[in-house]
N, C-alpha and C positions, 0 to 999 in steps of 0.2 A: 524410285520410279525411273530415274535416268540410268541407274545401274542395270535394271531389268531390261530397259530399252536397248542399251549397248550390248548386253549379253545376247539378246535376241538377234541383233544385227551385226554381231562381231564377224561372222563369216562373210557378210556382204562388204563390210568395211575393209577386211583383209583382201578380198578379191579385187576391190577397186584400187587399193594401194598397189597390189601386184600388177594390175593393168596399167596404171600410170607409170610404174617403174619400167614396165616393158616398153611403153612408148618412149620414155626417156632414153632407154637403152638403144632404141632404134635411131634416135637422133644422135646419140653418142657415136654409134657405129658409122653414122653418116658424116661424122667429123664436126657436128654442130655448125654446119654451114649456114643454117638459118636459126640462130639462137632465139630471136624474138618469137618465131613460130613455136619453138619448143616451150618457151616460158608461157606463151599464150595458151597452148594446149594443156599445160599443167594447171594453170590457174582456172581455166574454164572447167576442166574435169573436177577439180576440187570443189568449185562453187556448185556445180551441178549435183555432186554427191551430198554436199552439206544441205542444199535446198531440198533434195529428195528426202533426206533423213528428217529435216525439220518439219516438212509437210506430213510425213508419215507419223512423226511423234504427235503432232497436233491432232491428227485424225484418230489416233489410238489413245489419246490422253484420258478420256472418260472411261475407256475400257480398262486402262491400267489402274485408275482410281478404284474401280469396282473390285478388281481381283486382288489389289493390295490392301484393301480395307478389311477390318475384322467384322464379319457379319454378326448381328445379334438375333436374327431370326431366319428361318429356312426360306421365307418368301423372297429373300434377296437373290436366290438362285434363278428366279423367273423375271428379274428386271432385264430390260432390253437396253443395252448401252453400245452394242456393236454397230459398226458401220460398214466395214469391209466384208466381202463374202465369207472370208475365213472366220471372222468374229460372229457373223450371223449364223453360220453353220455350227460353230461351237456353242452358241447360246441355244440353238434348236436342240442340240444334243443334251445340254444341261437340263432343258425343260423336260425332255423325255426321261432323263434320269430322275428328275424331281417327281414326275408322274409315277414312275415305278416305285420310288421311295414312299410316296404317299399311299399307294396301294398296299405295299407290304406293311407299312406302319399301321394302317387301318385294320388289316387282317390280324396282325399281332395283338392290337388293342382289343379287337372283338373276341379273339380266342382267350386272352387273359381275362376279360370281363366275363365271358361265358364260364370259364373254369371257376372264377371266384364266386359267381352267383350260384353255380351248381354246388360248390362245396358248402356255401352258407346254407342252402336249402337242405342238403344232405345231412349236415351236422344237426340241424334243427329236427329233422325227421327221425334221425337215429336216437334222439332222446326218448322218443315214445316207447320203443321196445325195451330200452334200458330201464326206463321208469317202471314199466309193467313187471319186468323180471325182479326189480328191487322190491316191489310191493309183494310179489309172490313169495320171495324169500323171507319177508317180514311176518308172514302169516304163521300162526301157531300150528295149524293143521298140516297134514302131509303135503309135500310139494307136488303140485300138479305138473307132471313131466310133459304132458301133451301141450299145455299152455306155454311152458318154457321153450319147448321145441318149436312151437309156432313163432314165438318172438325171435328165436335164434335163426329161423328161416328168413324172417324179415331182415334181420341184420345181415345175413349172408347175401341176400338179394341186393341190398343196398351197397354192400362192399363190391360185389361183382359189377354193378352199374358204374360206380365211381372209378374202378380200375379200368373198365372198358373205355370210359370217357377220357381217362388220362392217356390210354394207349392209342386213341384215335388219331392224334397228331403224328404218331410214328407208325401208322398202320402198315406201311410197306415193309418195315423191319420185322413186324410180328406176324406176317401173313405166311401161311403154308397151304398151298393149293394141292388138293388130292381128290381121289375118287371116294365119295362118301355114300354109304348105304343109307338111303333116306328113311326107310321104315325103322331101321335100328336106331337112328338118331331121334326120330319122333318118339319111339317107345321109351328111350332113355330119358327124354325130357319129361314125358308124362309121368314116368315113375318117380322122378325127382320132385315133381309137384303133387305127389299123391296126397299128402296131408292137406294141402290147400284145396284140392278137389273135394276131399271128404268133409272138411270143415265147412265149406260153402255148399255142400250137397249138390255139386255140379259134376257131371260125368262126361268123359270123353268118348267119342266114337272115331276110330281110326280106319280110314279107307285108303291104304297105301300099298301098292303092289310090292311083293318081296323083291322083285327084280329091279326096282327103280334105284339108280345111282345117279349122283350129280357131281359135277366138278366144282368144288368150293373149298372154303376153309372151315374145317369142322368146328373149331373152337368159337369162331365168330358166328357161324350159322347156329350153333347151339344157343348162344346168347340171344340172337335175334328171335328164334322160335320160342325161347323161354319168355321173352318180353311179350310176345303175342299171346301166349297161353295165360300168363299171369294177368294180363289186361282183360282177356276174355272171362276169366274166373272172377276177377275183382269187380267187374262192372255187370255181373249177373247176380242180381239181388234176390230173385225168386229161387226157391229150392227146386230140385228135381229137373233142372234144365240141363241141356247138353252142349258140348263144344265139339264141333265136327271138324276133323282133320282129314283132308282129302288131297290126293295127288292124281293128276291125269296128264296124258300127253296132249300137247296143243301145237300143231304145226311143226312137229319134229322136236319141240322143246317140252320141258316139264313144268307144269303149273301146280304149285302147292298152295292150298287155301286153308285158312283156319276161320271157321264161322261160329259165332256164339249166338245165344238167344237172350242176350242181355238188354240193357236199357237203350243201347244204340247211341249214336252221336248226333247232336243237332246239326242240321244242314248249315247253319251259320258258322259252326266251329270246324266243319270238315276241311275247308281249304287251308286252315291254319294248324291242323292237328299235328303236323310233322315239324313245326317250328320249335326251336329250342325254348324250353321253359313255358310253353303254352299248355295250360291245364284245362282251360275251357270250363263249361258248365258242369261236366261230369267230375272233373278234378276237384271242384269246390264241394261237391256232394260227399266225396270220400275223405278229403282232407289229407290224403297220402300221396297224391300225384306230384312228381317233380317236373313233369313235362319234358323229360329227356328220353324216355323209352322209345317212342316212335321216331323221335329225331335221330337218335343213334342208329336205330334200325334202318332208316332211310339212307343215312350216310354210309353205313357199312355195306348195304346192298349196292349202292352206287359204286363204291370202291371195288367190290367183288364182281361187278358187271352183271348183277341180277336186277330185274325190273320189279320194283315194289309198288303196290297199289292198295288202296283202302277204300271201301264203300260202306255205307251204313244207312239204316233207316231208324229213326228215333222210335223207341218202343218195340222194335222187332229184332234188333241185333246188329252186329258189325262183322264184316268180312275183310280180312287182310290176305293179300296174295303175294307170292314171290314167284316170278317166272325165271327159271334157270335157263339162260340162253346158251345152251351147249348142245352138241350133236352126239354126246357120249351116253345119253340116257338109255338104259336098258329097259325095254318094255315087255319083254317076253313074247311068246307066241299068242296066237288068237285063242288057242285052246286053254291057256292058263287063265283061269278066272281070277278076278281081282279079289284079294283076300280082305275080308272085312272083319274087323275086330270090334265087336259090340261089347263095351264094358259096362258093367252094372255095379251096384253097391257091393255085391259079393266079390266081384272081380277086383275091385280096388282094395 
Protein backbone atom coordinates (compact mmCIF):
# COMPACT_ATOMS: atom_id res chain seq x y z
CA UNK A 1 0.00 0.00 0.00
CA UNK A 2 2.82 2.43 0.94
CA UNK A 3 4.66 1.53 -2.24
CA UNK A 4 1.61 2.37 -4.35
CA UNK A 5 1.11 5.63 -2.46
CA UNK A 6 4.71 6.75 -2.96
CA UNK A 7 4.65 5.74 -6.63
CA UNK A 8 1.55 7.85 -7.11
CA UNK A 9 3.10 10.88 -5.34
CA UNK A 10 6.68 10.45 -6.49
CA UNK A 11 6.44 13.40 -8.87
CA UNK A 12 5.05 15.61 -6.11
CA UNK A 13 7.83 14.61 -3.66
CA UNK A 14 10.52 15.25 -6.27
CA UNK A 15 8.97 18.64 -7.06
CA UNK A 16 8.95 19.62 -3.37
CA UNK A 17 12.57 18.48 -2.99
CA UNK A 18 13.60 20.61 -5.96
CA UNK A 19 11.64 23.55 -4.55
CA UNK A 20 13.35 23.30 -1.14
CA UNK A 21 16.74 22.92 -2.85
CA UNK A 22 16.01 26.05 -4.88
CA UNK A 23 15.19 28.00 -1.69
CA UNK A 24 18.39 26.78 -0.07
CA UNK A 25 20.33 27.82 -3.17
CA UNK A 26 18.90 31.32 -2.83
CA UNK A 27 20.06 31.49 0.76
CA UNK A 28 23.48 30.18 -0.28
CA UNK A 29 23.78 32.82 -3.00
CA UNK A 30 22.87 35.38 -0.36
CA UNK A 31 25.84 34.18 1.69
CA UNK A 32 23.76 32.52 4.40
CA UNK A 33 23.52 35.85 6.22
CA UNK A 34 20.44 34.55 8.02
CA UNK A 35 21.13 30.86 8.69
CA UNK A 36 18.32 30.47 11.22
CA UNK A 37 15.76 31.62 8.66
CA UNK A 38 17.13 29.17 6.11
CA UNK A 39 16.92 26.28 8.55
CA UNK A 40 13.45 27.36 9.62
CA UNK A 41 12.28 27.47 6.00
CA UNK A 42 13.69 24.01 5.33
CA UNK A 43 12.09 22.48 8.43
CA UNK A 44 8.70 24.11 7.88
CA UNK A 45 8.62 23.07 4.21
CA UNK A 46 9.52 19.50 5.11
CA UNK A 47 6.89 19.31 7.86
CA UNK A 48 4.20 20.75 5.60
CA UNK A 49 4.98 18.22 2.87
CA UNK A 50 4.98 15.32 5.37
CA UNK A 51 1.71 16.53 6.91
CA UNK A 52 0.08 16.86 3.49
CA UNK A 53 1.19 13.39 2.43
CA UNK A 54 0.04 11.86 5.74
CA UNK A 55 -3.39 13.49 5.47
CA UNK A 56 -3.71 12.41 1.85
CA UNK A 57 -2.72 8.85 2.73
CA UNK A 58 -5.29 8.71 5.52
CA UNK A 59 -7.96 9.99 3.17
CA UNK A 60 -7.14 7.43 0.47
CA UNK A 61 -6.46 4.52 2.83
CA UNK A 62 -9.81 2.73 2.30
CA UNK A 63 -9.63 3.32 -1.44
CA UNK A 64 -6.18 1.71 -1.54
CA UNK A 65 -7.51 -1.23 0.49
CA UNK A 66 -10.26 -1.71 -2.07
CA UNK A 67 -8.13 -1.63 -5.20
CA UNK A 68 -5.32 -3.75 -3.70
CA UNK A 69 -7.60 -6.52 -2.44
CA UNK A 70 -8.48 -9.55 -4.57
CA UNK A 71 -12.24 -9.43 -5.29
CA UNK A 72 -14.25 -12.64 -5.06
CA UNK A 73 -17.37 -11.35 -6.82
CA UNK A 74 -18.22 -8.73 -9.42
CA UNK A 75 -20.37 -6.70 -7.01
CA UNK A 76 -17.17 -5.34 -5.43
CA UNK A 77 -16.97 -3.00 -8.40
CA UNK A 78 -20.00 -1.06 -7.19
CA UNK A 79 -18.77 -0.50 -3.61
CA UNK A 80 -18.31 3.16 -2.73
CA UNK A 81 -15.06 3.86 -0.88
CA UNK A 82 -13.88 7.05 -2.56
CA UNK A 83 -13.84 10.44 -0.87
CA UNK A 84 -11.99 12.79 -3.17
CA UNK A 85 -13.59 14.09 -6.37
CA UNK A 86 -11.14 12.00 -8.41
CA UNK A 87 -12.05 8.83 -6.54
CA UNK A 88 -15.76 9.54 -6.76
CA UNK A 89 -15.51 10.10 -10.50
CA UNK A 90 -13.45 6.91 -10.90
CA UNK A 91 -16.08 4.94 -9.00
CA UNK A 92 -18.84 6.48 -11.12
CA UNK A 93 -16.94 5.37 -14.21
CA UNK A 94 -16.53 1.86 -12.78
CA UNK A 95 -20.24 1.67 -12.05
CA UNK A 96 -21.03 2.55 -15.66
CA UNK A 97 -18.58 -0.11 -16.84
CA UNK A 98 -20.26 -2.61 -14.52
CA UNK A 99 -23.67 -1.70 -15.97
CA UNK A 100 -22.37 -2.22 -19.52
CA UNK A 101 -20.79 -5.51 -18.46
CA UNK A 102 -24.05 -6.70 -16.90
CA UNK A 103 -25.98 -5.80 -20.03
CA UNK A 104 -23.55 -7.63 -22.32
CA UNK A 105 -23.36 -10.64 -20.01
CA UNK A 106 -27.15 -10.92 -19.87
CA UNK A 107 -27.38 -10.63 -23.66
CA UNK A 108 -24.77 -13.37 -24.12
CA UNK A 109 -26.49 -15.59 -21.56
CA UNK A 110 -29.87 -15.08 -23.23
CA UNK A 111 -28.41 -15.85 -26.67
CA UNK A 112 -26.67 -18.98 -25.39
CA UNK A 113 -29.81 -20.15 -23.64
CA UNK A 114 -31.89 -19.48 -26.76
CA UNK A 115 -29.46 -21.44 -28.96
CA UNK A 116 -29.36 -24.35 -26.53
CA UNK A 117 -33.12 -24.51 -26.14
CA UNK A 118 -33.65 -24.28 -29.88
CA UNK A 119 -31.11 -27.01 -30.60
CA UNK A 120 -32.72 -29.30 -28.04
CA UNK A 121 -36.16 -28.79 -29.57
CA UNK A 122 -34.84 -29.12 -33.10
CA UNK A 123 -33.00 -32.39 -32.40
CA UNK A 124 -36.12 -33.79 -30.77
CA UNK A 125 -38.31 -32.84 -33.74
CA UNK A 126 -35.87 -34.18 -36.30
CA UNK A 127 -36.28 -37.61 -34.76
CA UNK A 128 -39.82 -37.83 -36.17
CA UNK A 129 -39.01 -37.70 -39.92
CA UNK A 130 -36.01 -39.98 -39.35
CA UNK A 131 -38.21 -42.51 -37.55
CA UNK A 132 -40.82 -42.35 -40.32
CA UNK A 133 -38.20 -42.96 -43.02
CA UNK A 134 -36.76 -45.84 -41.01
CA UNK A 135 -40.21 -47.45 -40.79
CA UNK A 136 -40.74 -46.96 -44.52
CA UNK A 137 -37.44 -48.68 -45.27
CA UNK A 138 -38.38 -51.64 -43.06
CA UNK A 139 -41.58 -52.36 -44.97
CA UNK A 140 -41.53 -55.24 -47.42
CA UNK A 141 -43.62 -53.51 -50.06
CA UNK A 142 -42.25 -51.06 -52.59
CA UNK A 143 -40.86 -47.88 -51.09
CA UNK A 144 -43.28 -44.95 -51.13
CA UNK A 145 -41.06 -42.27 -52.64
CA UNK A 146 -43.57 -39.48 -52.09
CA UNK A 147 -43.67 -40.19 -48.34
CA UNK A 148 -39.88 -40.30 -48.16
CA UNK A 149 -39.69 -37.03 -50.08
CA UNK A 150 -42.16 -35.43 -47.69
CA UNK A 151 -40.04 -36.40 -44.70
CA UNK A 152 -36.93 -35.20 -46.52
CA UNK A 153 -38.61 -31.84 -47.05
CA UNK A 154 -39.31 -31.63 -43.32
CA UNK A 155 -35.67 -32.38 -42.57
CA UNK A 156 -34.51 -29.74 -45.07
CA UNK A 157 -36.86 -27.14 -43.60
CA UNK A 158 -35.57 -27.92 -40.11
CA UNK A 159 -31.96 -27.63 -41.26
CA UNK A 160 -32.65 -24.30 -42.95
CA UNK A 161 -34.23 -22.96 -39.77
CA UNK A 162 -31.35 -23.98 -37.52
CA UNK A 163 -28.79 -22.56 -39.97
CA UNK A 164 -30.62 -19.24 -40.17
CA UNK A 165 -30.86 -19.11 -36.40
CA UNK A 166 -27.11 -19.68 -36.14
CA UNK A 167 -26.39 -16.95 -38.69
CA UNK A 168 -28.66 -14.40 -37.02
CA UNK A 169 -25.93 -13.28 -34.59
CA UNK A 170 -23.61 -12.49 -37.51
CA UNK A 171 -26.36 -11.14 -39.73
CA UNK A 172 -24.40 -8.14 -41.00
CA UNK A 173 -21.56 -10.38 -42.26
CA UNK A 174 -24.00 -12.51 -44.25
CA UNK A 175 -26.19 -9.75 -45.68
CA UNK A 176 -26.23 -8.78 -49.36
CA UNK A 177 -28.70 -6.06 -50.33
CA UNK A 178 -29.87 -6.04 -53.94
CA UNK A 179 -32.85 -5.35 -56.18
CA UNK A 180 -35.10 -8.43 -56.05
CA UNK A 181 -37.88 -9.23 -58.52
CA UNK A 182 -40.73 -9.90 -56.10
CA UNK A 183 -42.99 -12.01 -58.31
CA UNK A 184 -40.11 -14.26 -59.31
CA UNK A 185 -39.17 -14.74 -55.67
CA UNK A 186 -42.73 -15.57 -54.65
CA UNK A 187 -43.16 -18.01 -57.54
CA UNK A 188 -39.90 -19.72 -56.63
CA UNK A 189 -40.98 -20.24 -53.04
CA UNK A 190 -44.40 -21.53 -54.08
CA UNK A 191 -42.78 -24.02 -56.45
CA UNK A 192 -40.43 -25.27 -53.74
CA UNK A 193 -43.43 -25.92 -51.47
CA UNK A 194 -45.51 -27.55 -54.22
CA UNK A 195 -45.57 -30.97 -52.55
CA UNK A 196 -46.74 -29.45 -49.28
CA UNK A 197 -49.54 -27.58 -51.05
CA UNK A 198 -50.69 -30.76 -52.79
CA UNK A 199 -50.47 -33.00 -49.73
CA UNK A 200 -52.55 -30.56 -47.66
CA UNK A 201 -54.86 -29.81 -50.63
CA UNK A 202 -54.29 -26.11 -50.14
CA UNK A 203 -53.75 -23.91 -53.20
CA UNK A 204 -52.02 -20.56 -53.69
CA UNK A 205 -53.32 -17.48 -55.46
CA UNK A 206 -50.59 -15.03 -56.47
CA UNK A 207 -51.49 -11.42 -57.13
CA UNK A 208 -48.12 -9.71 -57.64
CA UNK A 209 -47.33 -7.34 -60.49
CA UNK A 210 -44.46 -8.41 -62.75
CA UNK A 211 -42.86 -4.96 -62.37
CA UNK A 212 -42.58 -5.00 -58.59
CA UNK A 213 -39.00 -5.01 -57.29
CA UNK A 214 -37.82 -4.48 -53.73
CA UNK A 215 -34.49 -3.64 -52.13
CA UNK A 216 -33.69 -6.50 -49.77
CA UNK A 217 -31.53 -9.56 -49.17
CA UNK A 218 -32.80 -12.33 -51.44
CA UNK A 219 -31.68 -15.28 -49.31
CA UNK A 220 -33.08 -13.96 -46.04
CA UNK A 221 -36.29 -12.78 -47.70
CA UNK A 222 -36.76 -16.19 -49.26
CA UNK A 223 -36.42 -17.79 -45.83
CA UNK A 224 -38.96 -15.36 -44.31
CA UNK A 225 -41.58 -15.88 -47.02
CA UNK A 226 -40.99 -19.63 -46.84
CA UNK A 227 -41.81 -19.53 -43.12
CA UNK A 228 -45.00 -17.59 -43.81
CA UNK A 229 -46.12 -20.03 -46.50
CA UNK A 230 -45.38 -23.19 -44.53
CA UNK A 231 -47.22 -21.78 -41.50
CA UNK A 232 -50.19 -20.87 -43.69
CA UNK A 233 -50.34 -24.39 -45.10
CA UNK A 234 -49.59 -26.19 -41.85
CA UNK A 235 -52.40 -24.47 -39.94
CA UNK A 236 -55.00 -24.91 -42.68
CA UNK A 237 -56.61 -28.21 -41.71
CA UNK A 238 -59.58 -28.20 -44.09
CA UNK A 239 -58.97 -29.21 -47.74
CA UNK A 240 -59.58 -27.01 -50.80
CA UNK A 241 -58.66 -23.83 -48.99
CA UNK A 242 -56.43 -21.14 -50.47
CA UNK A 243 -53.43 -19.05 -49.53
CA UNK A 244 -53.53 -15.55 -51.01
CA UNK A 245 -50.23 -13.84 -51.82
CA UNK A 246 -50.73 -10.22 -52.76
CA UNK A 247 -48.58 -7.14 -53.25
CA UNK A 248 -49.70 -3.55 -53.64
CA UNK A 249 -48.27 -0.04 -53.40
CA UNK A 250 -48.99 1.83 -50.22
CA UNK A 251 -47.90 5.45 -49.86
CA UNK A 252 -44.95 4.97 -52.17
CA UNK A 253 -43.86 1.71 -50.56
CA UNK A 254 -44.70 -1.91 -51.30
CA UNK A 255 -46.87 -4.04 -49.03
CA UNK A 256 -46.67 -7.82 -49.41
CA UNK A 257 -49.34 -9.87 -47.62
CA UNK A 258 -49.85 -13.61 -47.24
CA UNK A 259 -53.35 -14.53 -46.08
CA UNK A 260 -54.61 -18.03 -45.35
CA UNK A 261 -58.01 -19.54 -44.57
CA UNK A 262 -56.76 -21.65 -41.70
CA UNK A 263 -57.68 -21.99 -38.07
CA UNK A 264 -56.34 -18.56 -37.12
CA UNK A 265 -54.56 -17.52 -33.94
CA UNK A 266 -56.37 -16.97 -30.63
CA UNK A 267 -56.39 -13.32 -29.57
CA UNK A 268 -54.67 -14.24 -26.30
CA UNK A 269 -51.70 -15.70 -28.21
CA UNK A 270 -51.37 -12.96 -30.82
CA UNK A 271 -49.26 -10.49 -28.73
CA UNK A 272 -46.73 -13.25 -27.94
CA UNK A 273 -46.65 -15.09 -31.26
CA UNK A 274 -43.32 -13.51 -32.33
CA UNK A 275 -41.49 -14.35 -29.10
CA UNK A 276 -38.82 -17.04 -29.23
CA UNK A 277 -40.10 -20.59 -28.50
CA UNK A 278 -43.70 -19.49 -28.05
CA UNK A 279 -45.88 -22.14 -29.69
CA UNK A 280 -49.26 -21.22 -28.26
CA UNK A 281 -52.50 -23.11 -28.62
CA UNK A 282 -51.98 -23.92 -32.31
CA UNK A 283 -48.47 -25.25 -31.73
CA UNK A 284 -49.80 -27.74 -29.22
CA UNK A 285 -52.34 -28.97 -31.77
CA UNK A 286 -49.75 -29.88 -34.38
CA UNK A 287 -46.91 -30.85 -32.05
CA UNK A 288 -44.38 -29.74 -34.69
CA UNK A 289 -43.94 -26.07 -33.89
CA UNK A 290 -40.60 -24.83 -32.55
CA UNK A 291 -41.88 -21.32 -31.89
CA UNK A 292 -38.92 -19.89 -33.82
CA UNK A 293 -40.32 -19.25 -37.30
CA UNK A 294 -42.14 -15.97 -36.66
CA UNK A 295 -39.49 -14.90 -34.15
CA UNK A 296 -36.75 -15.24 -36.77
CA UNK A 297 -38.94 -13.56 -39.38
CA UNK A 298 -39.53 -10.54 -37.16
CA UNK A 299 -35.84 -10.29 -36.23
CA UNK A 300 -34.71 -10.48 -39.85
CA UNK A 301 -37.31 -7.95 -41.01
CA UNK A 302 -36.08 -5.55 -38.34
CA UNK A 303 -32.46 -5.97 -39.41
CA UNK A 304 -33.39 -5.47 -43.09
CA UNK A 305 -35.45 -2.38 -42.32
CA UNK A 306 -38.79 -3.93 -43.31
CA UNK A 307 -41.93 -3.53 -41.21
CA UNK A 308 -43.49 -6.82 -40.13
CA UNK A 309 -47.06 -7.19 -38.90
CA UNK A 310 -49.47 -10.03 -38.25
CA UNK A 311 -53.21 -10.13 -37.68
CA UNK A 312 -55.59 -13.02 -37.24
CA UNK A 313 -59.15 -13.99 -36.46
CA UNK A 314 -59.67 -17.38 -34.87
CA UNK A 315 -61.48 -19.72 -37.22
CA UNK A 316 -61.12 -17.40 -40.21
CA UNK A 317 -57.41 -17.22 -40.96
CA UNK A 318 -54.18 -15.27 -40.48
CA UNK A 319 -52.59 -12.44 -42.44
CA UNK A 320 -48.89 -11.61 -42.27
CA UNK A 321 -47.54 -8.49 -43.95
CA UNK A 322 -44.15 -7.09 -44.84
CA UNK A 323 -43.85 -3.42 -45.76
CA UNK A 324 -40.78 -2.74 -47.88
CA UNK A 325 -39.75 0.75 -46.88
CA UNK A 326 -37.98 1.90 -50.04
CA UNK A 327 -38.62 4.26 -52.93
CA UNK A 328 -37.23 1.98 -55.65
CA UNK A 329 -40.39 -0.06 -56.11
CA UNK A 330 -41.38 -0.31 -59.77
CA UNK A 331 -45.15 -0.23 -60.14
CA UNK A 332 -45.63 0.06 -63.86
CA UNK A 333 -48.04 2.35 -65.61
CA UNK A 334 -51.74 2.66 -65.06
CA UNK A 335 -52.41 0.72 -68.22
CA UNK A 336 -50.58 -2.32 -66.95
CA UNK A 337 -53.11 -4.55 -65.29
CA UNK A 338 -52.03 -6.44 -62.22
CA UNK A 339 -51.25 -9.98 -63.25
CA UNK A 340 -53.19 -12.56 -61.30
CA UNK A 341 -52.07 -16.13 -61.22
CA UNK A 342 -54.94 -18.38 -60.20
CA UNK A 343 -53.49 -21.78 -59.42
CA UNK A 344 -55.62 -24.89 -59.22
CA UNK A 345 -55.03 -28.60 -58.72
CA UNK A 346 -53.93 -29.01 -62.34
CA UNK A 347 -51.61 -26.01 -62.11
CA UNK A 348 -49.79 -27.52 -59.20
